[in-house]
VEXLUM-20668 format. One record per residue: residue in one letter; x, y, z of N, C-alpha, C, O in turn. Coordinates in steps of 0.1 Angstrom, whole numbers, padded with zeros to 4 digits, always signed. Atoms other than C-alpha are relative to their C-alpha. Example, Ala and Ser with C-alpha at 12.3 -4.5 7.8 and 13.67 -1.06 7.14 Angstrom:
% residues 2
+--------+-------+-------+-------+-------+-------+-------+-------+-------+-------+-------+-------+-------+
: residu :  n.px :  n.py :  n.pz : ca.px : ca.py : ca.pz :  c.px :  c.py :  c.pz :  o.px :  o.py :  o.pz :
+--------+-------+-------+-------+-------+-------+-------+-------+-------+-------+-------+-------+-------+
:      A : +0009 : -0012 : +0000 : +0123 : -0045 : +0078 : +0009 : +0012 : +0000 : +0019 : +0012 : +0007 :
:      S : -0009 : -0011 : +0000 : +0137 : -0011 : +0071 : -0008 : +0011 : +0008 : -0003 : +0022 : +0009 :
+--------+-------+-------+-------+-------+-------+-------+-------+-------+-------+-------+-------+-------+
% end
This chain:
% residues 155
+--------+-------+-------+-------+-------+-------+-------+-------+-------+-------+-------+-------+-------+
: residu :  n.px :  n.py :  n.pz : ca.px : ca.py : ca.pz :  c.px :  c.py :  c.pz :  o.px :  o.py :  o.pz :
+--------+-------+-------+-------+-------+-------+-------+-------+-------+-------+-------+-------+-------+
:      M : -0006 : +0012 : +0004 : +0044 : +0076 : -0069 : +0012 : +0003 : -0009 : +0011 : +0011 : -0018 :
:      E : -0012 : -0003 : +0008 : +0079 : +0076 : -0084 : +0000 : -0009 : -0012 : +0004 : -0004 : -0023 :
:      Y : -0001 : +0010 : +0012 : +0076 : +0045 : -0107 : -0014 : -0005 : -0005 : -0016 : -0006 : -0017 :
:      I : +0013 : +0005 : +0004 : +0040 : +0033 : -0107 : -0008 : +0011 : -0007 : -0009 : +0022 : -0002 :
:      N : +0008 : -0009 : +0007 : +0019 : +0050 : -0133 : -0015 : -0002 : +0003 : -0021 : -0012 : +0000 :
:      L : +0014 : +0001 : -0004 : -0016 : +0057 : -0120 : -0009 : +0005 : -0011 : -0022 : +0005 : -0010 :
:      D : +0008 : -0006 : +0011 : -0027 : +0073 : -0153 : +0006 : -0003 : -0013 : +0009 : +0006 : -0021 :
:      A : -0007 : +0004 : +0013 : -0011 : +0053 : -0181 : -0010 : +0000 : -0011 : -0023 : +0000 : -0009 :
:      Q : +0008 : +0000 : +0013 : -0024 : +0053 : -0217 : +0003 : -0013 : -0007 : +0015 : -0016 : -0009 :
:      V : -0001 : +0012 : +0008 : -0030 : +0021 : -0235 : -0009 : +0001 : -0012 : -0022 : +0000 : -0011 :
:      G : +0008 : -0002 : +0011 : -0042 : +0027 : -0270 : -0008 : +0013 : +0002 : -0002 : +0023 : +0005 :
:      D : +0009 : -0012 : -0002 : -0072 : +0051 : -0268 : -0005 : +0001 : +0015 : -0012 : +0010 : +0018 :
:      L : +0005 : +0001 : -0014 : -0078 : +0041 : -0231 : +0010 : +0007 : +0009 : +0022 : +0004 : +0009 :
:      S : -0008 : -0007 : -0009 : -0065 : +0065 : -0205 : -0004 : -0004 : +0014 : -0015 : -0009 : +0016 :
:      G : +0003 : +0002 : -0014 : -0064 : +0062 : -0167 : +0003 : -0015 : +0004 : -0003 : -0020 : +0014 :
:      V : -0004 : +0014 : -0003 : -0049 : +0027 : -0167 : +0011 : -0001 : +0010 : +0020 : +0007 : +0010 :
:      L : -0010 : +0002 : -0010 : -0029 : +0015 : -0137 : +0011 : -0008 : -0006 : +0008 : -0019 : -0011 :
:      D : -0012 : +0007 : +0006 : +0006 : +0004 : -0147 : +0011 : -0001 : +0010 : +0019 : +0008 : +0012 :
:      P : -0011 : +0002 : -0010 : +0029 : -0011 : -0120 : +0013 : -0005 : -0007 : +0023 : -0006 : +0000 :
:      A : -0011 : +0006 : +0007 : +0053 : -0024 : -0147 : +0013 : +0007 : +0002 : +0024 : +0001 : +0004 :
:      P : -0012 : -0007 : -0002 : +0079 : +0004 : -0144 : +0006 : -0003 : +0014 : +0018 : -0004 : +0016 :
:      Y : -0005 : +0003 : -0014 : +0081 : -0002 : -0106 : +0005 : -0014 : +0001 : +0015 : -0017 : +0007 :
:      L : -0004 : +0014 : -0001 : +0082 : -0040 : -0109 : +0013 : -0002 : -0007 : +0022 : -0010 : -0002 :
:      S : -0013 : +0001 : +0007 : +0111 : -0036 : -0134 : +0011 : +0005 : +0009 : +0022 : -0001 : +0010 :
:      H : -0010 : -0007 : -0008 : +0129 : -0013 : -0110 : +0002 : -0008 : +0014 : +0013 : -0009 : +0019 :
:      L : +0000 : +0008 : -0013 : +0120 : -0035 : -0079 : +0011 : -0011 : +0000 : +0017 : -0013 : +0010 :
:      S : -0010 : +0011 : +0001 : +0143 : -0063 : -0091 : +0014 : +0005 : +0004 : +0022 : -0002 : +0009 :
:      S : -0013 : -0005 : -0003 : +0173 : -0040 : -0088 : +0001 : +0007 : +0014 : +0013 : +0009 : +0019 :
:      I : -0001 : -0006 : -0014 : +0164 : -0024 : -0054 : -0004 : -0008 : +0011 : -0003 : -0005 : +0023 :
:      S : +0006 : +0008 : -0011 : +0148 : -0052 : -0035 : +0011 : -0004 : +0011 : +0007 : -0005 : +0022 :
:      G : -0011 : +0003 : -0009 : +0182 : -0061 : -0019 : +0003 : +0012 : +0010 : +0009 : +0010 : +0020 :
:      D : -0002 : -0012 : -0008 : +0183 : -0025 : -0005 : -0011 : +0003 : +0010 : -0011 : +0011 : +0018 :
:      L : +0012 : -0001 : -0009 : +0149 : -0029 : +0013 : +0003 : -0008 : +0012 : +0009 : -0018 : +0012 :
:      P : +0000 : +0008 : -0012 : +0147 : -0040 : +0049 : -0008 : -0013 : -0002 : -0016 : -0013 : -0011 :
:      P : +0006 : +0013 : +0002 : +0136 : -0076 : +0053 : -0016 : -0001 : -0001 : -0021 : -0007 : -0011 :
:      G : +0014 : +0000 : +0001 : +0099 : -0070 : +0060 : -0006 : +0007 : -0012 : -0015 : +0002 : -0018 :
:      A : +0004 : -0007 : +0012 : +0095 : -0044 : +0033 : +0003 : -0008 : -0012 : -0006 : -0007 : -0022 :
:      R : -0004 : +0008 : +0012 : +0113 : -0066 : +0008 : -0010 : -0012 : -0002 : -0015 : -0014 : -0013 :
:      A : +0009 : +0011 : +0001 : +0090 : -0096 : +0016 : -0014 : +0005 : -0005 : -0020 : -0001 : -0013 :
:      F : +0013 : -0006 : +0003 : +0059 : -0074 : +0013 : +0000 : +0004 : -0015 : -0009 : +0001 : -0023 :
:      A : +0000 : -0006 : +0013 : +0069 : -0056 : -0019 : +0002 : -0011 : -0011 : -0003 : -0010 : -0022 :
:      T : -0003 : +0011 : +0010 : +0081 : -0088 : -0037 : -0009 : -0012 : +0000 : -0007 : -0021 : -0007 :
:      D : +0010 : +0011 : +0000 : +0052 : -0110 : -0028 : -0006 : -0002 : -0014 : -0010 : +0008 : -0020 :
:      S : +0004 : +0002 : +0014 : +0041 : -0126 : -0060 : -0014 : +0005 : -0004 : -0017 : +0008 : -0015 :
:      G : +0014 : -0005 : +0002 : +0005 : -0115 : -0056 : -0002 : +0015 : +0002 : -0013 : +0020 : -0001 :
:      H : +0001 : -0014 : -0004 : +0012 : -0079 : -0045 : -0006 : +0008 : -0011 : -0014 : +0017 : -0009 :
:      Y : +0004 : -0009 : +0011 : +0008 : -0063 : -0079 : -0008 : -0008 : -0011 : -0009 : -0003 : -0022 :
:      D : +0008 : +0008 : +0009 : -0013 : -0091 : -0096 : -0014 : +0003 : +0003 : -0020 : -0001 : +0013 :
:      F : +0013 : -0005 : -0003 : -0047 : -0075 : -0099 : -0010 : -0011 : +0003 : -0021 : -0008 : +0009 :
:      S : +0009 : +0011 : -0003 : -0064 : -0109 : -0098 : +0003 : -0008 : +0013 : -0005 : -0017 : +0016 :
:      S : -0004 : +0008 : -0012 : -0046 : -0121 : -0067 : -0007 : +0005 : +0013 : -0011 : +0017 : +0014 :
:      R : +0006 : -0004 : -0013 : -0062 : -0121 : -0032 : +0010 : +0008 : +0008 : +0006 : +0014 : +0018 :
:      R : -0010 : -0007 : -0007 : -0029 : -0106 : -0020 : +0004 : +0013 : -0006 : +0014 : +0019 : -0002 :
:      C : -0003 : -0013 : +0006 : -0030 : -0076 : -0042 : -0007 : +0011 : +0008 : -0018 : +0009 : +0013 :
:      V : +0005 : -0010 : -0008 : -0035 : -0044 : -0023 : -0011 : +0009 : -0006 : -0018 : +0016 : +0001 :
:      K : +0010 : -0008 : +0007 : -0057 : -0028 : -0050 : -0014 : -0004 : +0005 : -0016 : -0016 : +0007 :
:      D : +0014 : +0001 : -0004 : -0093 : -0024 : -0038 : -0002 : -0003 : +0015 : -0013 : -0005 : +0020 :
:      L : +0002 : +0001 : -0014 : -0086 : -0028 : -0001 : -0005 : +0014 : +0005 : -0002 : +0024 : -0003 :
:      T : +0005 : -0013 : -0005 : -0102 : +0000 : +0020 : +0007 : +0004 : +0013 : +0008 : -0005 : +0022 :
:      L : -0007 : -0004 : -0013 : -0083 : +0020 : +0046 : -0010 : +0001 : +0011 : -0020 : +0008 : +0010 :
:      R : +0009 : +0001 : -0011 : -0099 : +0013 : +0079 : +0005 : +0009 : +0012 : -0003 : +0017 : +0018 :
:      A : -0005 : -0008 : -0011 : -0076 : +0029 : +0105 : +0015 : +0002 : -0001 : +0022 : -0006 : -0007 :
:      V : -0014 : -0004 : -0001 : -0042 : +0046 : +0110 : +0002 : +0004 : +0015 : -0006 : +0013 : +0020 :
:      R : -0002 : -0003 : -0014 : -0029 : +0047 : +0146 : +0015 : -0002 : +0004 : +0022 : -0009 : -0001 :
:      A : -0013 : +0001 : -0007 : +0002 : +0052 : +0167 : +0000 : -0013 : +0008 : -0011 : -0015 : +0015 :
:      A : +0000 : +0012 : -0008 : +0013 : +0020 : +0183 : +0012 : +0000 : +0009 : +0017 : -0011 : +0014 :
:      G : -0011 : -0002 : -0008 : +0042 : +0033 : +0203 : +0007 : +0013 : -0004 : +0002 : +0020 : -0012 :
:      S : -0007 : -0013 : +0002 : +0067 : +0062 : +0203 : +0005 : +0001 : -0015 : +0005 : +0012 : -0020 :
:      E : -0005 : -0001 : +0014 : +0081 : +0053 : +0168 : -0006 : -0011 : -0008 : -0001 : -0016 : -0018 :
:      E : +0007 : +0011 : +0007 : +0056 : +0027 : +0157 : -0014 : +0004 : -0004 : -0021 : +0012 : +0003 :
:      M : +0013 : -0002 : +0004 : +0024 : +0029 : +0137 : -0006 : -0012 : -0006 : +0001 : -0021 : -0010 :
:      E : +0007 : +0011 : +0006 : -0002 : +0005 : +0124 : -0011 : +0006 : -0010 : -0017 : +0017 : -0008 :
:      V : +0010 : -0003 : +0009 : -0025 : +0007 : +0094 : -0008 : -0012 : -0003 : -0003 : -0023 : -0006 :
:      E : +0009 : +0011 : +0003 : -0055 : -0015 : +0089 : -0008 : +0003 : -0013 : -0012 : +0014 : -0015 :
:      F : +0008 : -0001 : +0013 : -0071 : -0022 : +0055 : -0010 : -0011 : +0001 : -0007 : -0023 : +0004 :
:      Q : +0011 : +0009 : +0001 : -0104 : -0039 : +0051 : -0001 : -0006 : -0014 : +0001 : +0000 : -0024 :
:      H : +0001 : +0008 : +0012 : -0109 : -0066 : +0025 : -0012 : +0005 : -0009 : -0021 : +0012 : -0004 :
:      N : +0011 : -0002 : +0009 : -0132 : -0063 : -0005 : -0004 : -0014 : -0004 : +0003 : -0022 : -0010 :
:      C : +0004 : +0014 : +0001 : -0152 : -0095 : -0005 : -0001 : -0006 : -0015 : -0001 : -0018 : -0017 :
:      W : +0000 : +0005 : +0013 : -0154 : -0097 : -0043 : +0014 : -0004 : -0005 : +0016 : -0011 : -0015 :
:      K : -0014 : +0003 : +0004 : -0116 : -0100 : -0044 : +0008 : -0006 : +0011 : +0016 : -0015 : +0008 :
:      H : -0008 : +0004 : -0012 : -0101 : -0106 : -0009 : -0008 : -0009 : +0009 : -0020 : -0008 : +0010 :
:      D : +0006 : +0008 : -0011 : -0107 : -0131 : +0018 : +0007 : +0003 : +0013 : +0005 : -0004 : +0023 :
:      Q : -0008 : -0004 : -0011 : -0083 : -0114 : +0042 : +0001 : +0015 : +0001 : +0000 : +0022 : -0009 :
:      D : -0003 : -0014 : -0002 : -0078 : -0080 : +0058 : +0015 : +0001 : +0001 : +0022 : -0009 : +0002 :
:      L : -0014 : -0003 : +0000 : -0043 : -0064 : +0058 : +0003 : +0009 : +0012 : -0003 : +0020 : +0013 :
:      L : -0005 : -0009 : -0011 : -0025 : -0050 : +0089 : +0015 : +0002 : -0003 : +0023 : -0008 : -0005 :
:      I : -0014 : -0004 : +0002 : +0008 : -0032 : +0083 : +0005 : +0007 : +0013 : -0001 : +0017 : +0017 :
:      R : -0006 : -0006 : -0012 : +0030 : -0024 : +0113 : +0013 : +0006 : -0005 : +0021 : +0000 : -0011 :
:      Y : -0012 : -0007 : +0004 : +0057 : +0002 : +0108 : +0009 : +0003 : +0013 : +0004 : +0008 : +0023 :
:      A : -0010 : -0001 : -0011 : +0088 : +0002 : +0131 : +0010 : +0011 : -0003 : +0014 : +0013 : -0015 :
:      G : -0010 : -0010 : +0002 : +0111 : +0031 : +0136 : -0005 : +0011 : -0010 : +0002 : +0016 : -0019 :
:      V : +0006 : -0010 : +0008 : +0088 : +0057 : +0120 : +0007 : +0013 : +0002 : +0007 : +0019 : +0013 :
:      S : -0007 : -0013 : +0000 : +0107 : +0089 : +0111 : -0008 : +0010 : -0008 : -0004 : +0022 : -0008 :
:      G : +0008 : -0009 : +0008 : +0081 : +0104 : +0088 : -0014 : -0006 : -0003 : -0015 : -0018 : -0006 :
:      F : +0014 : +0004 : +0003 : +0043 : +0102 : +0082 : -0007 : +0011 : -0006 : -0008 : +0022 : +0000 :
:      I : +0007 : -0011 : +0006 : +0022 : +0122 : +0058 : -0014 : -0006 : -0005 : -0014 : -0016 : -0012 :
:      I : +0014 : +0003 : +0006 : -0016 : +0120 : +0051 : -0002 : +0012 : -0009 : -0002 : +0024 : -0005 :
:      D : +0002 : -0010 : +0010 : -0023 : +0139 : +0019 : -0014 : -0002 : -0006 : -0014 : -0009 : -0017 :
:      P : +0014 : +0002 : +0006 : -0061 : +0141 : +0013 : -0001 : +0007 : -0014 : +0005 : +0018 : -0015 :
:      A : +0002 : -0007 : +0013 : -0070 : +0149 : -0023 : -0009 : +0012 : +0001 : -0007 : +0022 : -0006 :
:      D : +0009 : -0011 : -0002 : -0097 : +0172 : -0011 : +0000 : +0003 : +0015 : -0006 : -0005 : +0023 :
:      E : -0001 : -0003 : -0015 : -0091 : +0189 : +0023 : -0013 : +0000 : +0007 : -0014 : -0002 : +0019 :
:      D : +0013 : -0001 : -0006 : -0128 : +0193 : +0029 : -0006 : -0014 : +0004 : -0016 : -0015 : +0011 :
:      R : +0005 : +0013 : -0003 : -0133 : +0155 : +0030 : +0005 : -0006 : +0013 : +0000 : -0017 : +0017 :
:      G : -0005 : +0006 : -0013 : -0113 : +0149 : +0062 : +0011 : -0010 : -0003 : +0018 : -0009 : -0014 :
:      T : -0011 : +0009 : +0002 : -0089 : +0120 : +0066 : -0004 : -0013 : -0007 : +0004 : -0022 : -0009 :
:      G : +0004 : +0012 : +0007 : -0110 : +0093 : +0049 : +0006 : +0000 : -0014 : +0002 : +0008 : -0023 :
:      L : -0007 : +0000 : +0013 : -0088 : +0083 : +0019 : -0007 : -0010 : -0009 : -0003 : -0011 : -0021 :
:      G : +0007 : +0009 : +0009 : -0111 : +0055 : +0006 : +0008 : -0012 : -0004 : +0016 : -0017 : +0004 :
:      T : -0005 : +0013 : +0005 : -0101 : +0025 : -0015 : +0015 : +0002 : -0005 : +0018 : +0012 : -0011 :
:      V : -0014 : +0000 : +0005 : -0064 : +0017 : -0023 : +0000 : -0002 : -0015 : -0007 : -0011 : -0020 :
:      I : -0003 : +0002 : +0015 : -0053 : +0021 : -0059 : +0012 : -0009 : -0001 : +0011 : -0020 : -0006 :
:      L : -0013 : +0008 : +0000 : -0017 : +0008 : -0055 : +0009 : +0007 : +0010 : +0007 : +0017 : +0015 :
:      D : -0010 : -0005 : -0009 : +0013 : +0013 : -0033 : +0014 : -0002 : -0006 : +0016 : -0010 : -0016 :
:      E : -0014 : +0001 : +0005 : +0051 : +0016 : -0038 : +0009 : +0000 : +0012 : +0008 : +0010 : +0021 :
:      V : -0010 : +0001 : -0011 : +0079 : +0006 : -0014 : +0014 : +0002 : -0006 : +0018 : -0005 : -0015 :
:      L : -0013 : -0003 : +0005 : +0113 : +0021 : -0019 : +0010 : +0001 : +0011 : +0007 : +0004 : +0022 :
:      P : -0010 : -0002 : -0010 : +0146 : +0021 : -0001 : +0001 : +0015 : +0004 : -0001 : +0024 : -0004 :
:      H : -0002 : -0014 : -0006 : +0153 : +0052 : +0021 : +0011 : +0000 : +0009 : +0014 : -0011 : +0015 :
:      R : -0011 : +0000 : -0009 : +0182 : +0063 : +0042 : -0003 : -0005 : +0014 : +0005 : -0009 : +0021 :
:      D : +0005 : +0004 : -0013 : +0161 : +0056 : +0073 : -0005 : -0015 : +0000 : -0010 : -0020 : +0010 :
:      G : +0005 : +0014 : +0001 : +0151 : +0021 : +0060 : -0008 : -0002 : -0013 : -0003 : -0007 : -0023 :
:      C : +0008 : +0000 : +0012 : +0122 : +0024 : +0035 : -0011 : +0011 : +0000 : -0014 : +0016 : +0011 :
:      S : +0012 : -0008 : +0001 : +0094 : +0046 : +0023 : -0011 : -0009 : -0006 : -0009 : -0018 : -0014 :
:      H : +0012 : +0008 : +0005 : +0059 : +0032 : +0017 : -0011 : +0011 : -0003 : -0016 : +0017 : +0006 :
:      E : +0011 : -0010 : +0004 : +0035 : +0054 : -0003 : -0012 : -0009 : -0005 : -0011 : -0018 : -0013 :
:      I : +0013 : +0007 : +0003 : -0001 : +0042 : -0005 : -0009 : +0010 : -0007 : -0014 : +0019 : +0000 :
:      A : +0010 : -0008 : +0007 : -0023 : +0058 : -0032 : -0014 : -0005 : +0002 : -0016 : -0017 : -0001 :
:      C : +0014 : +0004 : -0001 : -0060 : +0058 : -0025 : -0008 : +0010 : -0009 : -0002 : +0019 : -0014 :
:      W : +0008 : -0008 : +0009 : -0088 : +0073 : -0045 : -0001 : +0014 : +0005 : -0003 : +0024 : -0003 :
:      D : +0002 : -0013 : -0006 : -0091 : +0102 : -0021 : +0012 : +0006 : +0007 : +0011 : +0015 : +0015 :
:      G : -0012 : -0006 : -0005 : -0055 : +0109 : -0013 : +0011 : -0011 : +0002 : +0010 : -0022 : -0003 :
:      T : -0011 : +0010 : -0002 : -0022 : +0092 : -0002 : +0005 : +0001 : +0015 : +0003 : +0010 : +0022 :
:      L : -0007 : +0001 : -0013 : -0005 : +0080 : +0029 : +0015 : -0003 : -0003 : +0018 : -0011 : -0012 :
:      T : -0014 : +0003 : +0002 : +0033 : +0080 : +0031 : +0007 : -0002 : +0013 : +0005 : +0006 : +0023 :
:      F : -0008 : +0003 : -0012 : +0055 : +0064 : +0058 : +0015 : -0001 : -0004 : +0018 : -0007 : -0014 :
:      I : -0014 : +0002 : +0000 : +0092 : +0066 : +0063 : +0003 : -0008 : +0013 : +0000 : -0003 : +0023 :
:      C : -0002 : +0009 : -0012 : +0104 : +0038 : +0086 : +0012 : -0008 : -0001 : +0018 : -0010 : -0012 :
:      R : -0011 : +0010 : +0000 : +0131 : +0014 : +0096 : -0004 : -0013 : -0007 : +0004 : -0018 : -0015 :
:      D : +0005 : +0011 : +0007 : +0110 : -0015 : +0084 : -0015 : -0001 : +0002 : -0021 : +0006 : +0011 :
:      L : +0015 : +0002 : -0001 : +0074 : -0027 : +0080 : -0002 : -0015 : +0000 : +0006 : -0023 : -0005 :
:      Q : +0005 : +0014 : -0001 : +0056 : -0060 : +0087 : -0014 : +0000 : -0005 : -0023 : +0005 : +0002 :
:      A : +0013 : +0002 : +0005 : +0026 : -0069 : +0066 : -0006 : -0013 : +0004 : +0001 : -0023 : +0002 :
:      T : +0006 : +0013 : -0005 : +0002 : -0095 : +0080 : -0014 : +0000 : -0006 : -0023 : +0009 : -0004 :
:      W : +0014 : +0002 : +0005 : -0029 : -0108 : +0062 : -0008 : -0008 : +0010 : -0003 : -0018 : +0015 :
:      I : +0008 : +0006 : -0011 : -0057 : -0117 : +0086 : -0013 : -0005 : -0006 : -0020 : +0003 : -0013 :
:      E : +0013 : +0005 : +0005 : -0087 : -0139 : +0078 : -0011 : +0009 : +0003 : -0012 : +0015 : +0014 :
:      A : +0012 : -0008 : -0002 : -0119 : -0120 : +0073 : -0012 : -0008 : -0003 : -0012 : -0018 : -0009 :
:      D : +0013 : +0007 : +0002 : -0155 : -0130 : +0074 : -0008 : +0007 : -0010 : -0014 : +0018 : -0008 :
:      C : +0008 : -0005 : +0011 : -0172 : -0123 : +0041 : -0015 : -0004 : +0000 : -0023 : +0001 : -0007 :
:      S : +0013 : +0006 : +0001 : -0203 : -0143 : +0049 : -0011 : +0009 : +0004 : -0023 : +0008 : +0000 :
:      S : +0010 : -0009 : -0004 : -0221 : -0115 : +0066 : -0001 : +0013 : -0008 : -0010 : +0022 : -0006 :
:      E : +0001 : -0011 : +0009 : -0215 : -0090 : +0038 : -0006 : -0003 : -0013 : -0006 : -0015 : -0017 :
:      S : +0006 : +0003 : +0013 : -0233 : -0086 : +0006 : +0005 : +0010 : -0010 : +0000 : +0010 : -0022 :
+--------+-------+-------+-------+-------+-------+-------+-------+-------+-------+-------+-------+-------+
% end
């Protein structure tokens, strides 16, 4: 993450998530983001930890190719916080990196901590930090869609 602090210090408490530096920077770069990426990054609930549209606490479910330069990522809701799953479609993918924190754990990256969308010469970059590693996409644009989920069968 370039701007989001995943290990901020607040008084004597360490390990605090702090998106404030990114949010401050986002106002000056949002016009440089492609339309879908801009809509996703600037959604009022995206970095509000109490919002149902905050990406924090979603669980990575699947990453797949959806065409020659397209990819999709599915995130599963957390019923204590979300009532929807998130599907992100990336168009014009020119770069993709999975960086597991522990190579022995495989590709399961676990729960989302936070993400950061930045302008890139190819469109935008989208870095998603999870507890067990990160995903990074470089693409022409992305489209995020929230999909109703059924929490009634979960406990």
